[in-house]
C-alpha positions as CSV (number, residue, x, y, z in Angstrom):
1,M,36.8,-57.6,-16.9
2,I,37.7,-61.3,-17.2
3,E,39.5,-60.7,-20.5
4,A,41.6,-57.9,-19.1
5,A,42.5,-59.9,-16.0
6,A,43.5,-62.9,-18.2
7,I,45.7,-60.6,-20.4
8,L,47.3,-59.1,-17.3
9,L,47.9,-62.6,-15.8
10,G,49.4,-63.8,-19.1
11,C,51.8,-60.8,-19.5
12,I,53.0,-61.0,-15.9
13,G,53.4,-64.8,-16.2
14,L,55.5,-64.4,-19.4
15,S,57.5,-61.6,-17.8
16,C,58.3,-63.8,-14.7
17,W,59.3,-66.7,-17.0
18,H,61.6,-64.5,-19.0
19,A,63.2,-63.0,-15.9
20,Y,63.6,-66.5,-14.3
21,R,65.1,-67.9,-17.5
22,L,67.8,-65.2,-17.8
23,T,68.6,-65.4,-14.1
24,R,69.0,-69.1,-14.2
25,A,71.3,-68.8,-17.2
26,F,73.3,-66.1,-15.5
27,L,73.7,-68.2,-12.3
28,T,75.3,-71.1,-14.3
29,L,78.3,-68.8,-14.8
30,H,79.0,-68.9,-11.0
31,N,81.6,-71.5,-10.3
32,P,81.4,-73.1,-13.8
33,P,82.7,-76.7,-14.2
34,A,86.4,-76.8,-15.3
35,D,86.9,-77.5,-19.0
36,H,90.3,-78.7,-19.9
37,S,89.4,-80.2,-23.3
38,Q,90.8,-77.2,-25.2
39,D,93.5,-75.9,-22.9
40,T,95.5,-73.2,-24.7
41,A,98.5,-71.2,-23.6
42,I,98.5,-67.4,-23.3
43,E,101.7,-65.8,-24.5
44,K,100.9,-62.2,-23.5
45,V,98.0,-59.9,-22.6
46,S,97.6,-56.3,-23.7
47,V,95.5,-54.2,-21.4
48,L,94.0,-51.4,-23.5
49,V,93.0,-48.1,-22.0
50,C,91.7,-45.1,-24.1
51,V,91.9,-41.8,-22.2
52,R,90.4,-38.4,-22.9
53,N,90.8,-35.9,-20.1
54,G,91.0,-38.6,-17.5
55,A,93.4,-36.9,-15.1
56,A,90.9,-37.2,-12.2
57,H,90.7,-41.0,-12.7
58,W,94.1,-42.2,-14.0
59,P,95.9,-42.3,-10.6
60,K,93.4,-44.8,-9.2
61,L,93.5,-47.0,-12.3
62,W,97.3,-46.8,-12.5
63,Q,97.6,-47.8,-8.9
64,A,95.3,-50.8,-9.4
65,L,97.2,-51.9,-12.6
66,K,100.6,-51.8,-10.7
67,G,99.1,-54.1,-8.1
68,Q,98.1,-56.8,-10.5
69,R,99.4,-60.3,-9.9
70,C,99.4,-62.4,-13.0
71,A,100.9,-65.8,-13.9
72,F,101.6,-64.7,-17.5
73,P,103.2,-61.5,-18.9
74,F,101.0,-58.5,-19.8
75,E,101.5,-54.9,-21.0
76,V,99.5,-51.8,-20.7
77,V,98.8,-49.8,-23.8
78,V,97.3,-46.3,-23.3
79,V,96.1,-44.1,-26.0
80,D,95.7,-40.4,-25.1
81,D,92.8,-39.4,-27.3
82,G,93.4,-35.6,-27.5
83,S,93.4,-34.8,-23.8
84,T,93.6,-31.1,-22.9
85,D,94.0,-31.5,-19.1
86,T,97.0,-32.8,-17.2
87,T,96.6,-36.4,-18.5
88,P,99.7,-36.2,-20.7
89,A,101.8,-35.2,-17.8
90,L,100.5,-38.0,-15.6
91,L,101.1,-40.5,-18.3
92,K,104.7,-39.2,-18.8
93,Q,105.2,-39.6,-15.1
94,A,103.9,-43.2,-15.2
95,E,106.3,-44.0,-18.0
96,A,109.2,-43.1,-15.8
97,E,108.2,-45.5,-13.0
98,H,109.6,-49.0,-12.6
99,V,106.8,-51.4,-12.9
100,P,106.6,-55.2,-13.5
101,F,105.1,-54.8,-17.0
102,E,105.6,-52.6,-20.0
103,L,103.7,-49.4,-20.3
104,R,103.3,-48.0,-23.8
105,V,101.7,-44.6,-24.4
106,F,100.4,-43.1,-27.7
107,R,98.8,-39.8,-28.6
108,L,96.0,-39.1,-31.1
109,D,94.5,-35.7,-32.0
110,G,91.5,-34.7,-34.0
111,T,89.6,-37.9,-33.7
112,A,85.9,-38.4,-34.1
113,P,83.5,-38.5,-31.1
114,G,83.7,-41.7,-29.1
115,K,86.8,-43.9,-28.7
116,K,86.6,-46.0,-31.9
117,E,89.7,-44.6,-33.5
118,A,91.6,-44.7,-30.2
119,L,90.6,-48.2,-29.5
120,A,91.5,-49.4,-33.0
121,H,94.9,-47.7,-32.7
122,A,95.5,-49.3,-29.3
123,A,94.6,-52.8,-30.7
124,G,96.9,-52.2,-33.7
125,Q,99.8,-51.3,-31.4
126,A,99.2,-54.2,-28.9
127,Q,101.9,-56.9,-28.8
128,G,99.8,-59.4,-26.9
129,D,97.8,-62.3,-28.4
130,W,94.9,-61.3,-26.1
131,L,93.3,-57.8,-25.6
132,L,91.8,-56.8,-22.3
133,M,89.9,-53.6,-22.5
134,T,88.8,-51.2,-19.7
135,D,88.2,-47.4,-19.3
136,V,90.2,-44.8,-17.3
137,D,87.3,-44.2,-14.9
138,C,87.3,-47.9,-13.9
139,V,89.2,-49.7,-11.2
140,P,89.8,-53.5,-11.2
141,A,88.0,-55.1,-8.2
142,S,91.0,-57.3,-7.3
143,E,94.7,-57.9,-7.8
144,Q,93.8,-61.0,-9.9
145,W,91.6,-59.1,-12.4
146,V,93.8,-59.8,-15.5
147,E,94.2,-63.4,-14.6
148,A,90.5,-63.9,-13.7
149,M,89.3,-62.4,-17.0
150,L,91.7,-64.6,-19.0
151,R,90.7,-67.8,-17.2
152,P,88.1,-68.8,-19.8
153,A,90.7,-68.1,-22.6
154,R,92.7,-71.1,-21.3
155,A,89.6,-73.3,-21.9
156,G,89.3,-72.2,-25.5
157,A,87.1,-69.1,-25.4
158,A,87.8,-66.4,-27.9
159,V,85.8,-63.6,-26.3
160,V,85.2,-63.0,-22.5
161,L,82.4,-60.8,-21.3
162,G,83.2,-59.2,-18.0
163,L,81.1,-57.3,-15.5
164,S,81.4,-53.7,-14.4
165,W,79.5,-52.3,-11.5
166,P,79.0,-48.7,-10.3
167,R,81.6,-47.9,-7.7
168,P,80.2,-48.4,-4.2
169,K,79.1,-45.1,-2.5
170,P,78.2,-45.2,1.2
171,A,75.7,-42.4,0.8
172,G,74.8,-42.7,-2.9
173,G,71.0,-42.3,-2.3
174,L,68.3,-43.3,-4.7
175,L,70.3,-42.5,-7.9
176,H,73.1,-44.9,-6.9
177,Q,70.6,-47.7,-6.1
178,V,68.8,-47.3,-9.4
179,Q,72.2,-47.2,-11.3
180,A,73.3,-50.4,-9.5
181,L,70.0,-52.1,-10.3
182,D,70.3,-50.9,-13.9
183,A,73.9,-52.3,-14.2
184,M,72.8,-55.6,-12.8
185,H,69.8,-55.8,-15.1
186,I,72.0,-55.2,-18.1
187,A,74.6,-57.7,-17.0
188,R,71.9,-60.4,-16.5
189,S,70.7,-59.7,-20.0
190,Y,73.9,-59.9,-22.0
191,A,75.5,-62.6,-19.9
192,G,72.3,-64.6,-19.7
193,W,71.6,-64.4,-23.5
194,M,75.3,-65.4,-24.0
195,V,74.7,-68.6,-22.1
196,L,71.5,-69.2,-24.1
197,G,73.5,-68.9,-27.3
198,H,72.7,-65.4,-28.3
199,P,75.6,-63.0,-27.4
200,Y,74.7,-59.5,-28.4
201,M,76.8,-57.0,-26.4
202,G,79.5,-56.6,-23.8
203,V,80.8,-53.6,-21.8
204,G,84.1,-52.0,-23.0
205,R,84.9,-51.3,-19.3
206,N,85.7,-55.0,-18.9
207,L,86.0,-57.0,-22.1
208,A,88.6,-59.5,-23.4
209,M,89.2,-61.1,-26.8
210,R,91.8,-62.7,-28.9
211,K,93.7,-60.1,-30.9
212,A,93.1,-62.2,-34.0
213,C,89.3,-61.7,-33.4
214,F,89.4,-58.0,-33.0
215,P,87.0,-56.7,-35.7
216,K,87.1,-53.5,-37.7
217,L,85.1,-50.9,-35.8
218,T,82.4,-48.9,-37.5
219,S,83.1,-45.4,-38.7
220,N,79.5,-44.3,-38.5
221,P,79.7,-40.7,-37.3
222,E,76.2,-40.8,-35.7
223,L,77.3,-43.4,-33.2
224,A,79.5,-41.9,-30.5
225,S,79.2,-45.0,-28.4
226,G,78.8,-48.8,-28.8
227,D,82.3,-49.9,-29.9
228,D,82.0,-52.9,-27.5
229,D,78.4,-53.7,-28.7
230,L,79.3,-53.5,-32.3
231,A,82.4,-55.7,-31.8
232,I,80.2,-58.4,-30.2
233,Q,77.6,-58.0,-32.9
234,T,80.2,-58.7,-35.5
235,L,81.8,-61.6,-33.7
236,A,78.5,-63.2,-32.8
237,R,77.9,-63.9,-36.5
238,D,81.0,-66.1,-36.6
239,A,80.1,-69.6,-35.6
240,N,83.7,-70.4,-34.8
241,V,84.0,-67.7,-32.1
242,R,83.4,-69.1,-28.7
243,F,82.0,-66.8,-26.0
244,A,82.4,-67.0,-22.2
245,S,81.8,-64.7,-19.2
246,V,83.3,-64.1,-15.8
247,V,81.0,-63.1,-13.0
248,D,83.2,-63.6,-10.0
249,R,84.2,-60.5,-8.0
250,T,87.9,-61.1,-8.8
251,G,87.2,-60.5,-12.5
252,Q,85.0,-57.4,-12.1
253,T,85.7,-53.7,-12.5
254,D,84.1,-50.8,-10.6
255,T,83.3,-47.7,-12.6
256,E,82.3,-44.1,-11.9
257,L,78.8,-43.2,-13.1
258,P,77.3,-39.8,-13.5
259,E,76.4,-38.1,-10.2
260,S,73.2,-36.5,-11.4
261,W,70.0,-37.8,-13.1
262,G,70.5,-35.4,-16.1
263,A,74.1,-36.6,-16.8
264,W,73.0,-40.2,-16.5
265,R,70.1,-39.6,-18.9
266,K,72.6,-38.3,-21.5
267,Q,74.8,-41.3,-21.0
268,K,71.9,-43.7,-21.3
269,W,70.8,-42.0,-24.5
270,R,74.3,-42.4,-25.9
271,H,74.4,-46.1,-25.1
272,W,70.9,-46.6,-26.6
273,S,72.0,-45.1,-29.9
274,T,73.7,-48.3,-30.8
275,A,70.7,-50.6,-30.2
276,R,69.2,-49.6,-33.6
277,V,72.0,-51.3,-35.5
278,Y,71.7,-54.6,-33.5
279,A,70.7,-57.7,-35.4
280,P,66.9,-58.1,-35.8
281,G,66.9,-61.1,-33.6
282,D,68.6,-59.3,-30.8
283,Q,66.3,-56.3,-31.1
284,W,63.3,-58.7,-30.8
285,R,64.7,-60.5,-27.7
286,L,65.4,-57.1,-26.0
287,G,62.1,-55.6,-27.1
288,A,59.8,-58.5,-26.1
289,P,60.0,-57.7,-22.3
290,K,59.2,-54.1,-23.0
291,L,56.2,-55.1,-25.0
292,L,55.1,-57.3,-22.2
293,A,55.5,-54.4,-19.7
294,L,53.3,-52.2,-22.0
295,G,50.8,-55.0,-22.1
296,M,50.8,-55.3,-18.4
297,V,50.1,-51.5,-18.0
298,A,47.4,-51.5,-20.7
299,A,45.7,-54.6,-19.2
300,A,45.8,-53.0,-15.8
301,V,44.2,-49.8,-17.0
302,A,41.5,-51.8,-18.9
303,L,40.8,-53.9,-15.8
304,I,40.4,-50.8,-13.6
305,Y,38.1,-49.2,-16.1
306,A,36.0,-52.4,-16.4
307,C,35.6,-52.8,-12.7
308,W,34.8,-49.1,-12.3
309,Q,32.0,-49.5,-14.8
310,E,30.6,-52.4,-12.8
311,G,31.0,-50.7,-9.5
312,V,33.6,-53.1,-8.1
313,L,36.7,-50.9,-8.4
314,H,38.2,-52.4,-5.3
315,N,38.4,-55.8,-7.0
316,S,40.6,-54.6,-9.7
317,L,43.0,-53.0,-7.2
318,W,43.3,-56.3,-5.3
319,I,43.9,-58.2,-8.5
320,I,46.5,-55.7,-9.9
321,G,48.3,-55.4,-6.5
322,L,48.5,-59.2,-6.2
323,L,49.8,-59.8,-9.7
324,F,52.3,-56.9,-9.8
325,G,53.4,-57.9,-6.3
326,C,54.2,-61.4,-7.4
327,F,56.3,-60.1,-10.3
328,W,58.1,-57.8,-8.0
329,W,58.8,-60.6,-5.5
330,V,60.2,-62.8,-8.3
331,E,62.6,-60.0,-9.4
332,V,63.6,-59.2,-5.8
333,R,64.6,-62.8,-5.4
334,N,66.3,-63.0,-8.8
335,F,68.5,-60.0,-8.2
336,R,69.3,-61.2,-4.7
337,L,70.6,-64.4,-6.2
338,I,72.6,-62.5,-8.8
339,T,74.1,-60.3,-6.1
340,K,75.3,-63.3,-4.1
341,A,76.7,-65.0,-7.2
342,C,78.7,-61.9,-8.0
343,Q,79.9,-61.3,-4.4
344,A,78.6,-57.8,-4.7
345,S,78.2,-55.4,-1.8
346,E,75.9,-56.6,1.0
347,S,73.9,-53.4,0.6
348,W,72.9,-54.6,-2.9
349,R,71.0,-57.6,-1.6
350,I,67.8,-55.5,-1.6
351,L,68.3,-53.8,-5.0
352,G,65.2,-55.6,-6.4
353,L,63.1,-53.5,-4.1
354,F,64.0,-50.5,-6.3
355,L,62.4,-52.1,-9.4
356,P,59.4,-49.7,-9.5
357,F,61.7,-46.7,-9.5
358,W,64.0,-48.3,-12.2
359,S,60.9,-49.0,-14.3
360,L,59.6,-45.5,-14.0
361,W,63.0,-44.1,-14.9
362,G,63.2,-46.3,-18.0
363,Y,59.8,-45.2,-19.2
364,F,60.8,-41.5,-18.6
365,L,64.0,-42.0,-20.6
366,A,62.2,-43.7,-23.5
367,G,59.5,-41.0,-23.5
368,T,61.9,-38.1,-23.5
369,A,64.1,-39.7,-26.2
370,W,61.0,-40.2,-28.3
371,L,59.6,-36.6,-27.8
372,R,63.0,-35.0,-28.1
373,R,65.5,-36.9,-30.3
374,P,68.9,-36.6,-28.4
375,N,71.5,-34.5,-30.2
376,P,74.8,-36.4,-30.5
377,Q,76.6,-33.1,-30.0
378,D,75.3,-33.0,-26.5
379,W,76.9,-36.3,-25.6
């Protein structure tokens, strides 16, 4: 019994330390000290948008782009990746409008799954020295989005990792709460590890980099996702590439997420498909918390069994409840601090309370992916 309790205490202690370390690193990105030692000028920014059947989302994004206020020139480069809905007509209509920037639209047909070819084409056509990427189902959170995302560029950064949250829904229910917690957990991970010197991914919904740094994207047909991750994986191997991140609300985007658990499960499977090509060090850093979680569960089961054998089952329940409750409290506090730093919705201040539901969902996803290997054709 003592051994099981000690293992449980050790796993929870390490998990708390890991969560605190990443949270502390993430919070350093809030109101970072100004660095003018490597001030560089920005000649022009190219906002890249790859669209496939995005007629339902394009009007909102287009309206937000037209409202951008920026101190330097920017263009919008849109690649219509074989749309079969009314997207081409909407883009043609947008081209006819008078806007304070240049809109350039291109069309591709017969491309592979995912947006690798469309993104590569957009980057090749871009005239700016900086590329700012987003998706058609995203909306910038402010009129200063372009300028906010390029702020670290002026201080010498070559890649800027932005944040993208699920679009607020007044009555989103449990699904929306778990999606928001999942997005915040992912953001803490990639931004936190970036601060700690190990950048491994970004989100293509909000990502900026110098055009000169834009890497050649993979042509692996088994990967229908992960263009952003693979780009960061490539750039992270270059010691001369400096990374930065923007967590302020002005530099964020809001995105539409699937409205059913089944659709979200397929999206998560698609995103996970890229993790297997991460660098070994990144795989270990991401896998360690999951191993600790498995250790926590195994130690808890062993403790319950040992106490049951000795006729003191209630002791194990008290110990397990106390230790798991401490870890839960730490994470509730961590995510509350992150929510404040990101100026997220007030309703998100209690997202940490949904950690048990998020954990069960993660175990379910992992188990179903292991039992039934996802078919890329279903993505």
